[in-house]
C-alpha positions as CSV (number, residue, x, y, z in Angstrom):
1,M,92.1,65.0,113.4
2,H,93.3,64.2,109.6
3,I,95.6,66.6,108.1
4,K,96.3,66.6,104.2
5,D,99.5,65.3,103.2
6,Q,100.1,67.5,100.6
7,I,100.2,70.8,102.9
8,F,103.6,69.9,104.0
9,R,105.7,71.3,101.8
10,A,109.6,72.0,101.4
11,Y,109.7,75.2,103.0
12,D,106.4,75.5,105.1
13,I,102.5,74.7,105.4
14,R,100.6,75.9,102.4
15,G,97.5,75.1,100.8
16,V,93.5,76.4,99.6
17,Y,92.0,78.0,102.7
18,G,89.3,75.9,103.3
19,V,90.1,72.9,101.3
20,D,93.3,71.9,102.4
21,L,93.5,74.1,105.6
22,D,91.5,75.9,108.0
23,E,91.7,77.2,112.0
24,Q,91.2,73.5,113.1
25,V,94.1,72.2,110.8
26,L,96.4,75.5,112.6
27,E,95.1,74.6,115.9
28,V,96.7,71.4,116.0
29,V,100.0,72.9,114.1
30,G,100.4,75.3,116.8
31,K,100.3,72.5,119.4
32,A,102.9,70.4,117.3
33,L,105.3,73.4,116.8
34,G,104.6,74.3,120.6
35,A,105.5,70.9,121.3
36,Y,108.8,70.6,119.0
37,L,110.3,73.9,120.5
38,G,110.0,71.8,124.1
39,G,106.2,73.1,125.1
40,C,105.9,74.7,128.6
41,G,108.1,77.8,129.2
42,K,109.4,78.7,125.5
43,D,108.7,81.8,124.1
44,V,107.8,82.5,120.2
45,A,106.6,85.5,117.8
46,V,103.7,85.2,116.1
47,G,102.8,87.2,113.1
48,Y,100.3,87.2,109.9
49,D,99.9,88.9,106.6
50,V,97.5,90.3,104.6
51,R,95.4,87.6,103.4
52,V,91.3,87.7,104.5
53,H,91.4,84.4,106.2
54,S,94.8,84.9,108.0
55,V,93.7,86.3,111.4
56,P,91.2,83.8,112.3
57,L,94.5,81.7,111.5
58,K,96.8,83.2,113.6
59,D,94.1,83.1,116.4
60,A,94.1,79.1,116.0
61,L,97.8,78.9,116.0
62,I,98.0,80.5,118.9
63,K,95.6,79.0,120.6
64,G,97.0,76.0,119.7
65,L,100.5,77.1,121.3
66,L,99.0,78.5,124.5
67,S,97.4,75.2,124.8
68,V,100.7,73.5,125.7
69,G,102.5,76.4,127.7
70,V,104.1,77.9,124.9
71,N,104.4,82.0,125.7
72,V,103.3,84.3,122.5
73,R,104.5,87.6,121.5
74,D,101.7,88.6,118.6
75,V,103.8,90.9,116.5
76,G,100.8,91.7,114.4
77,L,100.1,92.2,110.6
78,V,104.1,92.6,109.3
79,P,106.4,91.2,106.4
80,T,107.8,88.2,107.2
81,P,111.2,89.1,107.9
82,T,109.9,91.2,111.1
83,V,108.9,88.0,112.5
84,Y,112.4,86.6,111.7
85,F,113.6,89.7,113.5
86,A,111.7,89.3,116.3
87,I,113.2,85.7,116.6
88,S,116.6,86.7,116.3
89,H,117.0,89.8,118.2
90,Y,115.1,89.0,121.7
91,A,116.5,85.1,121.3
92,L,113.2,83.5,121.3
93,D,113.0,79.8,121.0
94,G,110.9,79.8,117.5
95,G,107.7,81.4,115.8
96,A,105.5,81.9,112.8
97,I,104.1,83.9,110.3
98,I,100.7,83.2,108.8
99,S,101.0,83.4,105.0
100,A,101.3,81.6,101.6
101,S,104.0,84.1,100.5
102,H,103.6,84.8,96.3
103,N,100.7,82.4,95.9
104,P,97.3,83.5,94.5
105,P,95.0,85.0,97.1
106,E,92.8,81.7,98.3
107,W,95.6,80.0,99.4
108,N,96.9,80.6,103.1
109,G,99.4,78.6,105.2
110,V,102.1,79.1,107.9
111,K,105.9,79.2,108.0
112,L,107.4,78.0,111.1
113,C,110.7,78.6,113.0
114,R,112.7,77.7,115.4
115,E,115.9,79.9,117.3
116,R,117.7,82.3,115.2
117,A,114.7,82.3,112.9
118,M,116.2,79.0,111.2
119,L,113.1,77.7,108.9
120,C,111.5,74.1,109.7
121,G,111.6,73.0,106.3
122,W,111.3,69.5,105.4
123,G,114.4,67.6,106.2
124,M,115.2,70.1,109.1
125,G,112.0,69.9,111.4
126,L,109.3,70.0,109.5
127,E,108.9,66.3,109.2
128,K,108.8,66.0,112.7
129,I,105.9,68.4,113.2
130,K,103.8,66.8,111.1
131,A,104.6,63.4,112.9
132,I,103.9,65.3,116.2
133,A,100.6,66.8,114.7
134,A,99.3,63.4,113.2
135,Q,100.1,61.6,116.5
136,G,97.8,63.8,117.9
137,R,98.8,63.2,121.6
138,F,99.8,66.6,123.6
139,E,100.5,67.9,127.1
140,E,98.1,70.4,128.2
141,G,98.5,71.6,131.6
142,E,99.6,75.5,132.0
143,V,98.4,78.0,129.5
144,G,101.3,79.8,128.4
145,R,100.9,83.7,128.5
146,L,99.9,86.1,125.5
147,E,101.7,89.6,125.0
148,D,100.6,92.1,122.6
149,W,104.2,92.7,121.2
150,R,102.9,95.0,117.6
151,E,104.3,98.6,118.9
152,K,107.5,97.0,120.2
153,V,108.8,95.0,117.2
154,L,107.7,98.1,114.9
155,E,109.5,100.6,116.7
156,D,112.3,98.1,117.5
157,Y,112.6,96.9,113.8
158,Q,112.4,100.2,112.2
159,R,115.3,101.3,114.4
160,F,117.5,98.9,114.1
161,I,117.4,98.2,110.2
162,V,117.5,102.2,109.6
163,G,120.6,102.3,112.4
164,K,122.6,100.1,109.9
165,V,122.8,102.2,106.6
166,K,124.1,105.7,106.3
167,L,122.9,107.8,103.1
168,A,125.5,109.8,101.5
169,S,122.4,111.3,99.6
170,H,118.6,110.9,99.1
171,P,118.1,108.3,96.3
172,R,114.6,108.6,94.6
173,V,112.7,105.0,94.6
174,L,109.2,104.1,93.2
175,A,108.3,101.3,95.3
176,D,105.4,98.8,94.6
177,M,103.9,97.4,97.3
178,G,101.6,95.3,95.7
179,N,98.7,95.3,98.7
180,G,100.9,93.1,100.3
181,S,102.5,93.1,103.7
182,C,104.8,95.7,103.0
183,S,102.3,98.3,102.5
184,K,101.8,101.1,104.6
185,F,104.9,99.6,106.7
186,A,107.8,99.7,104.3
187,D,107.5,103.2,102.8
188,K,107.9,104.7,106.6
189,I,110.6,102.8,107.2
190,L,112.5,104.0,103.8
191,T,111.2,107.5,104.5
192,A,113.0,107.4,108.3
193,A,116.2,106.1,106.7
194,G,116.3,109.4,103.8
195,L,114.6,108.0,100.9
196,D,112.4,110.0,98.8
197,V,110.0,107.5,98.3
198,E,106.7,107.2,95.8
199,A,104.9,104.1,97.1
200,V,101.9,102.6,94.4
201,N,99.7,99.9,95.5
202,N,100.1,100.9,99.2
203,L,97.0,99.3,100.6
204,P,97.1,96.1,102.3
205,D,94.4,94.2,100.7
206,G,94.6,90.1,100.8
207,T,92.5,90.2,97.7
208,F,95.5,91.8,95.8
209,P,93.4,94.0,93.3
210,S,96.5,95.5,91.7
211,R,98.6,92.8,90.7
212,S,99.6,89.2,91.7
213,P,101.8,88.9,95.0
214,E,104.2,87.4,93.2
215,P,106.6,90.2,91.3
216,T,107.5,89.1,88.0
217,D,108.3,90.7,84.8
218,E,104.6,91.0,83.7
219,S,102.8,91.9,87.1
220,L,105.9,94.8,87.7
221,K,105.1,96.3,84.2
222,Y,103.5,99.2,85.9
223,I,106.5,100.7,87.1
224,K,109.2,99.2,84.6
225,A,107.1,101.8,82.3
226,K,106.8,104.5,85.0
227,I,110.5,105.0,86.1
228,V,111.7,105.4,82.2
229,G,112.6,109.3,82.1
230,G,110.7,109.9,85.7
231,G,113.6,110.8,87.6
232,Y,114.0,107.7,89.6
233,D,116.9,106.1,90.6
234,F,115.4,103.0,90.8
235,A,112.3,101.2,91.6
236,V,111.4,98.3,93.7
237,G,108.5,95.6,93.8
238,Y,107.6,93.4,96.8
239,D,106.1,90.1,96.9
240,G,103.3,89.2,99.2
241,D,104.8,88.8,102.8
242,G,108.0,90.8,101.8
243,D,110.7,88.6,101.7
244,R,111.9,89.3,98.2
245,A,112.6,92.5,96.4
246,V,112.8,92.6,92.9
247,F,114.4,95.5,91.5
248,V,114.3,97.7,88.5
249,D,116.8,99.5,87.1
250,D,116.6,103.5,85.7
251,K,115.6,101.7,82.0
252,G,112.8,99.7,83.3
253,R,114.9,96.7,83.5
254,I,114.6,93.8,85.8
255,V,117.9,93.3,87.8
256,E,117.7,89.3,88.8
257,G,118.8,88.1,92.4
258,D,121.8,86.7,91.4
259,K,122.7,90.1,89.5
260,M,122.1,92.1,92.0
261,L,123.9,90.1,94.6
262,A,126.8,90.4,92.6
263,I,126.6,94.7,92.3
264,L,126.2,94.8,96.0
265,I,129.1,92.2,96.4
266,R,131.4,94.3,94.4
267,H,130.4,97.7,96.4
268,F,129.9,96.2,100.0
269,I,132.9,94.0,100.2
270,K,136.0,95.4,101.3
271,A,138.4,92.7,102.9
272,P,139.3,89.1,101.1
273,G,137.8,86.1,102.6
274,E,134.5,87.6,103.3
275,K,131.9,84.3,102.8
276,V,128.9,84.5,100.0
277,V,126.0,81.9,100.0
278,Y,124.4,81.5,96.9
279,E,122.3,78.9,95.5
280,V,123.7,76.3,93.0
281,S,121.7,77.7,89.8
282,C,123.2,81.5,90.1
283,S,125.0,82.8,86.9
284,K,128.4,82.0,86.6
285,L,128.9,85.9,86.5
286,L,128.8,85.8,90.4
287,D,131.7,83.5,90.6
288,E,134.0,85.9,88.5
289,V,132.8,88.9,91.0
290,V,133.5,86.6,93.9
291,R,136.8,85.8,92.3
292,E,137.2,89.3,91.6
293,K,136.7,90.5,95.3
294,R,138.8,87.7,96.9
295,A,136.2,86.6,98.5
296,T,134.7,82.8,99.5
297,P,131.6,81.5,97.8
298,I,129.5,78.7,99.8
299,I,127.5,77.1,97.5
300,S,123.4,76.0,98.7
301,R,120.9,74.1,97.7
302,V,117.6,76.6,96.2
303,G,115.6,77.9,99.0
304,H,115.2,80.2,102.3
305,S,116.0,76.9,105.0
306,F,119.3,75.9,103.6
307,I,120.9,79.5,102.5
308,L,120.0,80.9,105.7
309,E,121.7,77.7,107.8
310,K,124.8,78.7,105.8
311,M,124.6,82.0,106.3
312,I,124.8,81.1,110.1
313,Q,127.2,78.1,110.2
314,E,129.5,80.4,107.8
315,D,129.0,84.0,109.5
316,A,128.7,85.4,105.7
317,I,128.4,88.6,105.0
318,M,125.7,88.2,102.6
319,G,123.5,86.3,100.2
320,G,121.2,85.3,97.8
321,E,119.1,83.8,95.1
322,I,118.1,84.2,91.8
323,A,114.5,84.4,92.5
324,S,115.4,88.3,94.4
325,H,115.8,86.8,98.0
326,L,118.8,88.8,99.3
327,Y,120.1,88.1,103.2
328,F,122.3,90.2,105.1
329,R,124.4,89.5,108.0
330,E,123.6,92.8,109.3
331,V,120.0,91.3,109.6
332,Y,120.9,88.1,111.7
333,G,121.5,86.3,108.1
334,A,117.7,86.8,107.0
335,D,116.3,87.5,103.6
336,D,114.6,90.8,103.7
337,A,112.9,92.9,101.3
338,I,112.9,96.5,103.0
339,F,116.5,96.1,104.2
340,A,117.7,95.1,100.5
341,T,116.2,98.3,99.4
342,L,118.0,99.9,102.1
343,K,121.2,98.6,100.6
344,V,120.6,99.2,97.2
345,A,119.5,102.6,98.2
346,Q,123.0,103.3,100.2
347,L,125.2,101.7,97.3
348,L,124.0,104.0,95.0
349,S,124.2,107.2,97.1
350,E,127.9,106.4,97.6
351,S,128.3,105.7,94.1
352,N,128.5,107.8,90.7
353,A,127.4,105.5,88.5
354,K,123.3,104.7,87.5
355,L,122.1,101.1,88.7
356,S,121.9,100.4,84.8
357,E,125.5,101.2,84.8
358,L,126.1,98.8,86.9
359,V,124.3,96.6,85.6
360,G,126.2,97.1,82.1
361,L,129.7,96.3,83.9
362,L,129.0,93.1,85.2
363,P,130.4,90.0,83.2
364,K,128.4,89.2,80.1
365,Y,126.6,85.8,80.0
366,L,123.6,85.1,77.8
367,T,121.1,82.6,79.7
368,R,118.0,80.5,79.4
369,R,115.7,78.9,81.2
370,K,112.7,76.3,81.2
371,V,110.5,74.7,83.1
372,F,109.3,71.5,82.4
373,D,105.8,69.7,83.8
374,V,106.8,66.8,85.1
375,P,104.7,64.9,87.3
376,E,105.7,64.7,91.3
377,E,105.8,61.3,91.5
378,I,108.9,61.2,89.0
379,K,110.4,64.3,88.8
380,F,113.2,63.4,91.3
381,L,113.6,60.0,89.8
382,A,114.2,61.6,86.2
383,V,116.7,64.0,87.9
384,E,118.6,60.9,89.9
385,E,118.6,59.1,86.2
386,L,120.4,62.2,84.3
387,K,122.5,62.2,87.4
388,A,123.9,58.6,86.8
389,E,124.1,59.5,83.0
390,Y,126.3,62.5,83.2
391,A,128.2,60.5,85.4
392,K,128.8,57.7,83.0
393,K,129.5,60.2,80.5
394,G,132.6,61.6,82.7
395,L,130.8,65.2,82.7
396,R,132.0,67.4,85.7
397,A,128.8,67.7,88.0
398,T,127.8,69.4,91.3
399,T,125.0,67.5,92.9
400,V,124.3,70.0,95.7
401,D,120.9,70.3,94.4
402,G,119.6,68.5,91.0
403,V,122.6,68.1,88.6
404,R,124.6,71.0,87.5
405,V,127.2,70.3,84.8
406,D,129.9,72.6,84.5
407,L,131.0,72.9,80.4
408,D,134.1,74.0,78.7
409,D,131.8,76.5,76.6
410,G,129.4,77.5,79.4
411,W,127.0,75.3,82.3
412,F,123.8,74.1,83.1
413,I,121.5,72.7,85.5
414,V,118.6,70.4,85.8
415,R,116.5,70.9,89.2
416,A,113.5,69.0,90.4
417,S,111.4,72.1,92.0
418,N,110.6,71.5,95.8
419,T,107.5,73.0,95.6
420,L,105.4,72.3,91.8
421,P,105.5,69.1,89.9
422,Q,107.9,70.8,87.6
423,I,111.9,70.3,87.0
424,K,113.8,73.6,86.2
425,T,116.7,74.0,83.6
426,T,119.3,76.7,83.1
427,F,121.6,77.1,80.5
428,E,123.9,79.9,79.9
429,A,127.1,80.0,77.9
430,K,129.2,83.1,76.8
431,D,127.6,83.1,72.7
432,Q,124.1,81.9,71.2
433,R,125.8,78.9,69.3
434,S,127.3,77.4,72.6
435,L,123.9,78.0,74.5
436,D,121.8,76.7,71.4
437,K,123.7,73.5,71.8
438,I,123.7,73.1,75.4
439,E,120.2,73.9,75.5
440,N,119.5,71.0,72.9
441,Y,121.7,68.6,74.4
442,V,119.9,69.4,77.8
443,V,116.4,69.1,76.4
444,N,117.0,65.8,75.0
445,T,118.6,64.5,77.7
446,L,115.9,65.2,79.8
447,T,113.2,63.9,77.6
448,E,114.9,60.6,77.4
449,A,115.0,60.7,81.1
450,V,111.6,61.3,81.8
451,N,110.3,59.0,79.3
452,R,112.6,56.1,80.6
453,V,110.9,57.0,84.4
454,R,107.5,56.9,82.9
455,G,107.7,54.0,80.6
456,G,107.1,56.0,77.6
457,S,108.6,56.7,74.1
458,R,112.2,58.3,74.2
459,N,111.1,60.9,72.1
460,E,107.7,61.8,73.8
461,P,108.2,65.9,73.8
462,L,107.8,67.3,77.4
463,S,105.4,70.4,77.7
464,Y,107.6,73.7,79.2
465,K,107.7,77.3,79.0
466,D,110.4,79.4,78.6
467,V,111.3,81.8,81.5
468,T,112.7,84.9,80.7
469,I,113.1,88.0,82.8
470,S,113.7,91.7,81.2
C-alpha cells in the first residue's frame, strides 16, 4: 500500500487521522519497525495516549509487530515517558507510543524507539523504517507473544521515580493535566511522593475540552491566574502526552525550559565536571550558570532524538530544551514531565527561597523570538545562504543546528523548523539597544536570503509572529 511521505517527520510519524494515516498504515509501520529491530524474538513495549483513535491505531501497530515475530508488552494508556521507562528499565529491544504529542485532536501518530528508548528520528532510523515499509515485503513466520503489562509497568514506574526523590517538606502544587495522558495518573504519583496536589482538567479526554494539548502562555492562563495568592508553591502544565512540564512560579509567570534547567543545575550539581546537555537556542544565562557550577556543557541540536543520544553517550546528569523538555540521568536520560515535577518539588522543599526568587537570581538577559513563515522547500536552503553570508563576514558562528552567531553585545540563532514550514529566530542581549540592533540585522539578512532563494525581490517582507512567554 502507498504511505504518504509527509507523515514521516523529524522525530516521529504524524498526520491527520483518516486523511494521512489510519489502521492500515499503522499495521505496515508495525511490521516495518519489527523488521528494523531484527524481527522474530525481539521484545518491545507499546503504549498509547488519550486521543479518540489511539486504541485502534495501537491495536493495528501491535498486529503488525506480532506478525513478524516480535513479542509485545502492551503497557496501556500512559504518558510517553512511561514507555521510555519500560524500554530502558526492562532492557527491551525497542517500543512505540501512539501519540501526536501536543498537536490538535484530529491528529495522531506514533513515536518509534530502539533500545534504551532511543527515538527513531530522521537520520537515526526512521528513514530506514520508511524504506522497509515502502518495500512492503516482510518475513511472516512465527507469530510473536502479546502480554498485558499495564499494571506491572504502572506499579514499577511509580515505585522507581518516587524512590528517586526525597522531600524535606510537602510542597503545594497546582497541576493542570490538560485532559491528556497525565490525567488520573500524575496526581497519584505526585501524592505518593509527598506533594500536596490540586489537579485540574484531570479526566482523560482526547477531544481536549479544557485547553489546547500544547501548554502555552495562553492555554495555561487559568493556572497562571489561580496560583497568585492561592498558597501554592508552584504550578505545572503538561502537554498531551506527558513528556513536557511547563512550570509557573508563585507570581503566575511561566518559567521557560532553559531557565528551569539553570535553576535545577544550581541546586543539584554538587561536584565539578558533571555534564549538562542543552540545545543550541537556549539562553546564554545557561552558559553562565554552567560555568559557575564548573560543569561541562554539551551543546545539541534541538529535539528529543539528539538530546537523549547525548545524555546517554556523555552520561550527563541532566539536560533540557526551551520548550520545557527536561532530561534526567536518574530516569535513563529521558525527558519525563512527572519526574521533572518531582525534582522541582524536591528543590523547593530543600530551599528557603520561592520559585520566583530563584528565577530572579538568574543572570539577566533580554530575549526576543520571531517565527517566520517560509515554504518547506526553501527553508533549509535559506539557512544555508545565511551560513555562507555570515562566514564571509567573519562572524563567530556555531552550525550544530541552523546558525548561531555570538557577538560582543549579544547573540542570535536562525534555524529551520524540523516539523513546520518555518524559520525560527532568537535574539538575546544585555540591553534593549543591542537587542534591537541584533534583531534588525537578523530580520534584514534573513529576508534577503529567503528572497534570493525563491527569486523574489530582496526587500519583499516575510510574514512572522512574535513568540512571547510571560
